[in-house]
Biopython code that builds the backbone (N, CA, C, O; Angstrom):
import numpy as np
from Bio.PDB.StructureBuilder import StructureBuilder

atoms = [
    (1, "MET", "N", (37.105, 130.921, 103.428)),
    (1, "MET", "CA", (36.783, 129.641, 102.815)),
    (1, "MET", "C", (37.646, 129.511, 101.567)),
    (1, "MET", "O", (37.576, 130.340, 100.660)),
    (2, "ARG", "N", (38.446, 128.480, 101.533)),
    (2, "ARG", "CA", (39.389, 128.339, 100.430)),
    (2, "ARG", "C", (39.009, 127.257, 99.434)),
    (2, "ARG", "O", (39.538, 127.244, 98.322)),
    (3, "ALA", "N", (38.100, 126.339, 99.797)),
    (3, "ALA", "CA", (37.708, 125.265, 98.883)),
    (3, "ALA", "C", (36.241, 124.926, 99.104)),
    (3, "ALA", "O", (35.698, 125.135, 100.189)),
    (4, "VAL", "N", (35.611, 124.401, 98.065)),
    (4, "VAL", "CA", (34.180, 124.061, 98.097)),
    (4, "VAL", "C", (34.020, 122.660, 97.542)),
    (4, "VAL", "O", (34.797, 122.222, 96.692)),
    (5, "HIS", "N", (33.005, 121.960, 98.030)),
    (5, "HIS", "CA", (32.705, 120.637, 97.483)),
    (5, "HIS", "C", (31.218, 120.532, 97.188)),
    (5, "HIS", "O", (30.409, 121.289, 97.725)),
    (6, "THR", "N", (30.871, 119.586, 96.331)),
    (6, "THR", "CA", (29.470, 119.303, 96.030)),
    (6, "THR", "C", (29.164, 117.837, 96.341)),
    (6, "THR", "O", (28.302, 117.222, 95.712)),
    (7, "LEU", "N", (29.879, 117.297, 97.312)),
    (7, "LEU", "CA", (29.639, 115.915, 97.718)),
    (7, "LEU", "C", (28.228, 115.775, 98.261)),
    (7, "LEU", "O", (27.816, 116.541, 99.132)),
    (8, "GLY", "N", (27.493, 114.806, 97.757)),
    (8, "GLY", "CA", (26.117, 114.588, 98.190)),
    (8, "GLY", "C", (25.088, 115.453, 97.476)),
    (8, "GLY", "O", (23.888, 115.292, 97.697)),
    (9, "MET", "N", (25.539, 116.363, 96.627)),
    (9, "MET", "CA", (24.588, 117.218, 95.901)),
    (9, "MET", "C", (24.162, 116.533, 94.613)),
    (9, "MET", "O", (24.892, 115.705, 94.068)),
    (10, "ARG", "N", (22.977, 116.882, 94.130)),
    (10, "ARG", "CA", (22.431, 116.276, 92.914)),
    (10, "ARG", "C", (22.445, 117.206, 91.713)),
    (10, "ARG", "O", (22.012, 116.830, 90.623)),
    (11, "PHE", "N", (22.939, 118.412, 91.910)),
    (11, "PHE", "CA", (22.909, 119.397, 90.827)),
    (11, "PHE", "C", (24.194, 120.222, 90.849)),
    (11, "PHE", "O", (24.822, 120.354, 91.900)),
    (12, "PRO", "N", (24.594, 120.776, 89.708)),
    (12, "PRO", "CA", (25.799, 121.606, 89.652)),
    (12, "PRO", "C", (25.538, 122.999, 90.213)),
    (12, "PRO", "O", (24.404, 123.476, 90.237)),
    (13, "ILE", "N", (26.618, 123.642, 90.664)),
    (13, "ILE", "CA", (26.518, 125.015, 91.174)),
    (13, "ILE", "C", (27.652, 125.855, 90.604)),
    (13, "ILE", "O", (28.714, 125.339, 90.255)),
    (14, "ASP", "N", (27.408, 127.160, 90.517)),
    (14, "ASP", "CA", (28.447, 128.134, 90.226)),
    (14, "ASP", "C", (29.035, 128.583, 91.551)),
    (14, "ASP", "O", (28.306, 128.781, 92.524)),
    (15, "VAL", "N", (30.356, 128.745, 91.592)),
    (15, "VAL", "CA", (31.035, 129.199, 92.801)),
    (15, "VAL", "C", (31.957, 130.353, 92.421)),
    (15, "VAL", "O", (32.749, 130.239, 91.486)),
    (16, "ALA", "N", (31.853, 131.460, 93.147)),
    (16, "ALA", "CA", (32.768, 132.591, 92.981)),
    (16, "ALA", "C", (33.559, 132.728, 94.276)),
    (16, "ALA", "O", (32.993, 132.994, 95.337)),
    (17, "TYR", "N", (34.856, 132.546, 94.179)),
    (17, "TYR", "CA", (35.744, 132.733, 95.329)),
    (17, "TYR", "C", (36.111, 134.206, 95.396)),
    (17, "TYR", "O", (36.483, 134.804, 94.386)),
    (18, "CYS", "N", (36.005, 134.793, 96.585)),
    (18, "CYS", "CA", (36.259, 136.224, 96.758)),
    (18, "CYS", "C", (37.287, 136.462, 97.860)),
    (18, "CYS", "O", (37.417, 135.668, 98.791)),
    (19, "ASP", "N", (38.017, 137.577, 97.735)),
    (19, "ASP", "CA", (38.973, 137.952, 98.769)),
    (19, "ASP", "C", (38.275, 138.751, 99.865)),
    (19, "ASP", "O", (37.050, 138.872, 99.861)),
    (20, "ASP", "N", (39.047, 139.294, 100.800)),
    (20, "ASP", "CA", (38.438, 140.015, 101.912)),
    (20, "ASP", "C", (37.843, 141.366, 101.504)),
    (20, "ASP", "O", (37.151, 142.001, 102.299)),
    (21, "GLU", "N", (38.106, 141.803, 100.278)),
    (21, "GLU", "CA", (37.487, 143.023, 99.741)),
    (21, "GLU", "C", (36.278, 142.680, 98.869)),
    (21, "GLU", "O", (35.704, 143.562, 98.231)),
    (22, "VAL", "N", (35.895, 141.419, 98.839)),
    (22, "VAL", "CA", (34.787, 140.872, 98.054)),
    (22, "VAL", "C", (35.019, 141.053, 96.541)),
    (22, "VAL", "O", (34.084, 141.289, 95.776)),
    (23, "VAL", "N", (36.265, 140.937, 96.148)),
    (23, "VAL", "CA", (36.639, 140.944, 94.733)),
    (23, "VAL", "C", (36.707, 139.485, 94.284)),
    (23, "VAL", "O", (37.297, 138.648, 94.967)),
    (24, "VAL", "N", (36.108, 139.187, 93.145)),
    (24, "VAL", "CA", (36.064, 137.822, 92.633)),
    (24, "VAL", "C", (37.459, 137.410, 92.151)),
    (24, "VAL", "O", (38.054, 138.058, 91.290)),
    (25, "LEU", "N", (37.961, 136.316, 92.732)),
    (25, "LEU", "CA", (39.280, 135.792, 92.389)),
    (25, "LEU", "C", (39.210, 134.667, 91.362)),
    (25, "LEU", "O", (40.080, 134.543, 90.500)),
    (26, "ARG", "N", (38.167, 133.853, 91.466)),
    (26, "ARG", "CA", (38.033, 132.687, 90.583)),
    (26, "ARG", "C", (36.566, 132.310, 90.502)),
    (26, "ARG", "O", (35.833, 132.417, 91.485)),
    (27, "ILE", "N", (36.142, 131.871, 89.331)),
    (27, "ILE", "CA", (34.775, 131.392, 89.118)),
    (27, "ILE", "C", (34.860, 129.990, 88.542)),
    (27, "ILE", "O", (35.658, 129.721, 87.645)),
    (28, "VAL", "N", (34.033, 129.106, 89.064)),
    (28, "VAL", "CA", (34.007, 127.732, 88.584)),
    (28, "VAL", "C", (32.589, 127.195, 88.686)),
    (28, "VAL", "O", (31.827, 127.597, 89.565)),
    (29, "THR", "N", (32.238, 126.288, 87.785)),
    (29, "THR", "CA", (30.990, 125.538, 87.897)),
    (29, "THR", "C", (31.366, 124.131, 88.342)),
    (29, "THR", "O", (32.133, 123.441, 87.670)),
    (30, "LEU", "N", (30.825, 123.716, 89.472)),
    (30, "LEU", "CA", (31.128, 122.398, 90.022)),
    (30, "LEU", "C", (29.974, 121.445, 89.771)),
    (30, "LEU", "O", (28.829, 121.730, 90.121)),
    (31, "ARG", "N", (30.285, 120.316, 89.163)),
    (31, "ARG", "CA", (29.291, 119.262, 88.982)),
    (31, "ARG", "C", (29.104, 118.533, 90.304)),
    (31, "ARG", "O", (29.926, 118.680, 91.208)),
    (32, "PRO", "N", (28.042, 117.752, 90.433)),
    (32, "PRO", "CA", (27.818, 117.004, 91.681)),
    (32, "PRO", "C", (28.983, 116.062, 92.003)),
    (32, "PRO", "O", (29.655, 115.537, 91.116)),
    (33, "HIS", "N", (29.188, 115.875, 93.292)),
    (33, "HIS", "CA", (30.173, 114.923, 93.825)),
    (33, "HIS", "C", (31.605, 115.291, 93.464)),
    (33, "HIS", "O", (32.420, 114.417, 93.168)),
    (34, "ARG", "N", (31.913, 116.588, 93.489)),
    (34, "ARG", "CA", (33.257, 117.057, 93.170)),
    (34, "ARG", "C", (33.828, 117.853, 94.345)),
    (34, "ARG", "O", (33.093, 118.378, 95.181)),
    (35, "LEU", "N", (35.154, 117.924, 94.379)),
    (35, "LEU", "CA", (35.885, 118.738, 95.345)),
    (35, "LEU", "C", (36.776, 119.676, 94.540)),
    (35, "LEU", "O", (37.599, 119.223, 93.744)),
    (36, "ASP", "N", (36.615, 120.983, 94.744)),
    (36, "ASP", "CA", (37.410, 121.950, 93.998)),
    (36, "ASP", "C", (38.729, 122.199, 94.724)),
    (36, "ASP", "O", (38.843, 121.967, 95.928)),
    (37, "ARG", "N", (39.708, 122.669, 93.985)),
    (37, "ARG", "CA", (41.010, 122.968, 94.580)),
    (37, "ARG", "C", (40.921, 124.251, 95.419)),
    (37, "ARG", "O", (40.101, 125.127, 95.139)),
    (38, "PRO", "N", (41.765, 124.351, 96.440)),
    (38, "PRO", "CA", (41.781, 125.579, 97.247)),
    (38, "PRO", "C", (42.192, 126.791, 96.410)),
    (38, "PRO", "O", (42.949, 126.664, 95.448)),
    (39, "VAL", "N", (41.686, 127.957, 96.787)),
    (39, "VAL", "CA", (42.014, 129.198, 96.094)),
    (39, "VAL", "C", (42.734, 130.115, 97.082)),
    (39, "VAL", "O", (42.178, 130.528, 98.099)),
    (40, "ARG", "N", (43.972, 130.415, 96.752)),
    (40, "ARG", "CA", (44.787, 131.261, 97.626)),
    (40, "ARG", "C", (44.165, 132.649, 97.771)),
    (40, "ARG", "O", (43.692, 133.229, 96.794)),
    (41, "HIS", "N", (44.168, 133.160, 98.959)),
    (41, "HIS", "CA", (43.639, 134.480, 99.318)),
    (41, "HIS", "C", (42.112, 134.548, 99.352)),
    (41, "HIS", "O", (41.557, 135.606, 99.649)),
    (42, "ALA", "N", (41.427, 133.455, 99.059)),
    (42, "ALA", "CA", (39.958, 133.462, 99.143)),
    (42, "ALA", "C", (39.544, 133.507, 100.613)),
    (42, "ALA", "O", (40.102, 132.796, 101.449)),
    (43, "ARG", "N", (38.573, 134.339, 100.910)),
    (43, "ARG", "CA", (38.063, 134.469, 102.277)),
    (43, "ARG", "C", (36.578, 134.143, 102.367)),
    (43, "ARG", "O", (36.047, 133.914, 103.453)),
    (44, "MET", "N", (35.913, 134.123, 101.209)),
    (44, "MET", "CA", (34.480, 133.823, 101.185)),
    (44, "MET", "C", (34.113, 133.331, 99.799)),
    (44, "MET", "O", (34.873, 133.505, 98.846)),
    (45, "VAL", "N", (32.951, 132.719, 99.691)),
    (45, "VAL", "CA", (32.448, 132.282, 98.393)),
    (45, "VAL", "C", (30.998, 132.712, 98.231)),
    (45, "VAL", "O", (30.275, 132.926, 99.204)),
    (46, "VAL", "N", (30.601, 132.830, 96.983)),
    (46, "VAL", "CA", (29.204, 133.032, 96.625)),
    (46, "VAL", "C", (28.827, 131.832, 95.772)),
    (46, "VAL", "O", (29.518, 131.504, 94.808)),
    (47, "GLU", "N", (27.728, 131.179, 96.132)),
    (47, "GLU", "CA", (27.247, 130.017, 95.384)),
    (47, "GLU", "C", (25.891, 130.337, 94.782)),
    (47, "GLU", "O", (25.071, 131.025, 95.389)),
    (48, "ALA", "N", (25.666, 129.824, 93.573)),
    (48, "ALA", "CA", (24.385, 130.031, 92.893)),
    (48, "ALA", "C", (24.128, 128.843, 91.978)),
    (48, "ALA", "O", (25.014, 128.020, 91.748)),
    (49, "GLU", "N", (22.914, 128.762, 91.463)),
    (49, "GLU", "CA", (22.606, 127.686, 90.524)),
    (49, "GLU", "C", (23.524, 127.789, 89.312)),
    (49, "GLU", "O", (23.884, 128.890, 88.894)),
    (50, "ALA", "N", (23.899, 126.657, 88.755)),
    (50, "ALA", "CA", (24.785, 126.639, 87.597)),
    (50, "ALA", "C", (24.194, 127.479, 86.468)),
    (50, "ALA", "O", (23.012, 127.362, 86.147)),
    (51, "GLY", "N", (25.022, 128.319, 85.875)),
    (51, "GLY", "CA", (24.594, 129.191, 84.788)),
    (51, "GLY", "C", (24.237, 130.598, 85.235)),
    (51, "GLY", "O", (24.133, 131.501, 84.405)),
    (52, "ALA", "N", (24.049, 130.797, 86.524)),
    (52, "ALA", "CA", (23.637, 132.110, 87.028)),
    (52, "ALA", "C", (24.704, 133.167, 86.782)),
    (52, "ALA", "O", (24.384, 134.285, 86.378)),
    (53, "PHE", "N", (25.968, 132.828, 87.018)),
    (53, "PHE", "CA", (27.023, 133.831, 86.862)),
    (53, "PHE", "C", (27.159, 134.281, 85.409)),
    (53, "PHE", "O", (27.454, 135.447, 85.146)),
    (54, "GLU", "N", (26.951, 133.381, 84.484)),
    (54, "GLU", "CA", (26.987, 133.757, 83.063)),
    (54, "GLU", "C", (25.840, 134.725, 82.756)),
    (54, "GLU", "O", (26.039, 135.726, 82.068)),
    (55, "ARG", "N", (24.646, 134.426, 83.262)),
    (55, "ARG", "CA", (23.501, 135.325, 83.047)),
    (55, "ARG", "C", (23.744, 136.685, 83.692)),
    (55, "ARG", "O", (23.350, 137.713, 83.142)),
    (56, "TRP", "N", (24.389, 136.691, 84.851)),
    (56, "TRP", "CA", (24.674, 137.941, 85.570)),
    (56, "TRP", "C", (25.912, 138.650, 85.028)),
    (56, "TRP", "O", (26.221, 139.771, 85.432)),
    (57, "GLN", "N", (26.617, 137.988, 84.109)),
    (57, "GLN", "CA", (27.857, 138.503, 83.536)),
    (57, "GLN", "C", (28.914, 138.777, 84.604)),
    (57, "GLN", "O", (29.663, 139.750, 84.521)),
    (58, "LEU", "N", (28.961, 137.901, 85.605)),
    (58, "LEU", "CA", (29.947, 138.002, 86.672)),
    (58, "LEU", "C", (31.303, 137.567, 86.137)),
    (58, "LEU", "O", (31.406, 136.529, 85.482)),
    (59, "ARG", "N", (32.337, 138.344, 86.407)),
    (59, "ARG", "CA", (33.684, 138.061, 85.898)),
    (59, "ARG", "C", (34.716, 138.169, 87.016)),
    (59, "ARG", "O", (34.493, 138.840, 88.023)),
    (60, "VAL", "N", (35.841, 137.503, 86.823)),
    (60, "VAL", "CA", (36.970, 137.642, 87.739)),
    (60, "VAL", "C", (37.381, 139.109, 87.748)),
    (60, "VAL", "O", (37.478, 139.740, 86.696)),
    (61, "GLY", "N", (37.620, 139.642, 88.932)),
    (61, "GLY", "CA", (37.976, 141.053, 89.084)),
    (61, "GLY", "C", (36.807, 141.927, 89.478)),
    (61, "GLY", "O", (37.011, 143.046, 89.948)),
    (62, "ASP", "N", (35.573, 141.444, 89.299)),
    (62, "ASP", "CA", (34.399, 142.212, 89.729)),
    (62, "ASP", "C", (34.389, 142.322, 91.252)),
    (62, "ASP", "O", (34.775, 141.390, 91.956)),
    (63, "ARG", "N", (33.945, 143.463, 91.742)),
    (63, "ARG", "CA", (33.774, 143.657, 93.189)),
    (63, "ARG", "C", (32.284, 143.540, 93.492)),
    (63, "ARG", "O", (31.458, 144.225, 92.889)),
    (64, "LEU", "N", (31.957, 142.662, 94.432)),
    (64, "LEU", "CA", (30.559, 142.434, 94.786)),
    (64, "LEU", "C", (30.168, 143.311, 95.955)),
    (64, "LEU", "O", (31.005, 143.703, 96.768)),
    (65, "GLU", "N", (28.897, 143.611, 96.026)),
    (65, "GLU", "CA", (28.350, 144.368, 97.143)),
    (65, "GLU", "C", (27.264, 143.536, 97.787)),
    (65, "GLU", "O", (26.380, 143.012, 97.109)),
    (66, "VAL", "N", (27.334, 143.420, 99.082)),
    (66, "VAL", "CA", (26.336, 142.665, 99.823)),
    (66, "VAL", "C", (25.363, 143.659, 100.433)),
    (66, "VAL", "O", (25.742, 144.515, 101.233)),
    (67, "ALA", "N", (24.116, 143.533, 100.045)),
    (67, "ALA", "CA", (23.084, 144.454, 100.522)),
    (67, "ALA", "C", (22.119, 143.697, 101.420)),
    (67, "ALA", "O", (21.769, 142.552, 101.133)),
    (68, "GLY", "N", (21.691, 144.322, 102.493)),
    (68, "GLY", "CA", (20.734, 143.715, 103.403)),
    (68, "GLY", "C", (19.319, 143.816, 102.867)),
    (68, "GLY", "O", (19.026, 144.613, 101.975)),
    (69, "ALA", "N", (18.461, 143.004, 103.421)),
    (69, "ALA", "CA", (17.057, 143.004, 103.002)),
    (69, "ALA", "C", (16.308, 144.206, 103.565)),
    (69, "ALA", "O", (15.182, 144.486, 103.155)),
    (70, "GLY", "N", (16.920, 144.905, 104.486)),
    (70, "GLY", "CA", (16.257, 146.059, 105.102)),
    (70, "GLY", "C", (15.330, 145.624, 106.225)),
    (70, "GLY", "O", (14.945, 144.459, 106.320)),
    (71, "THR", "N", (14.989, 146.560, 107.052)),
    (71, "THR", "CA", (14.072, 146.251, 108.158)),
    (71, "THR", "C", (13.013, 147.280, 108.276)),
    (71, "THR", "O", (12.153, 147.183, 109.151)),
]
sb = StructureBuilder()
sb.init_structure("model")
sb.init_model(0)
sb.init_chain("A")
sb.init_seg("    ")
for serial, (resi, resn, name, xyz) in enumerate(atoms, 1):
    if name == "N":
        sb.init_residue(resn, " ", resi, " ")
    sb.init_atom(name, np.array(xyz, "f"), 0.0, 1.0, " ", f" {name:<3s}", serial, name[0])
structure = sb.get_structure()
């Protein structure tokens, strides 16, 4: 996924673009009804409520880990 939009949304979101190693390439907060520019080498995104990444201290270069809920 190289680009994200908030068309039709009523609230802003934080978006972290990640590469295939789940390393954060770019972080942006998108207001409603916006289209962000494509991010080269992005393969996935993480979306959260606006302000979440600041609270989590998420930064470009961080490597994310995806953990399952368990069974």
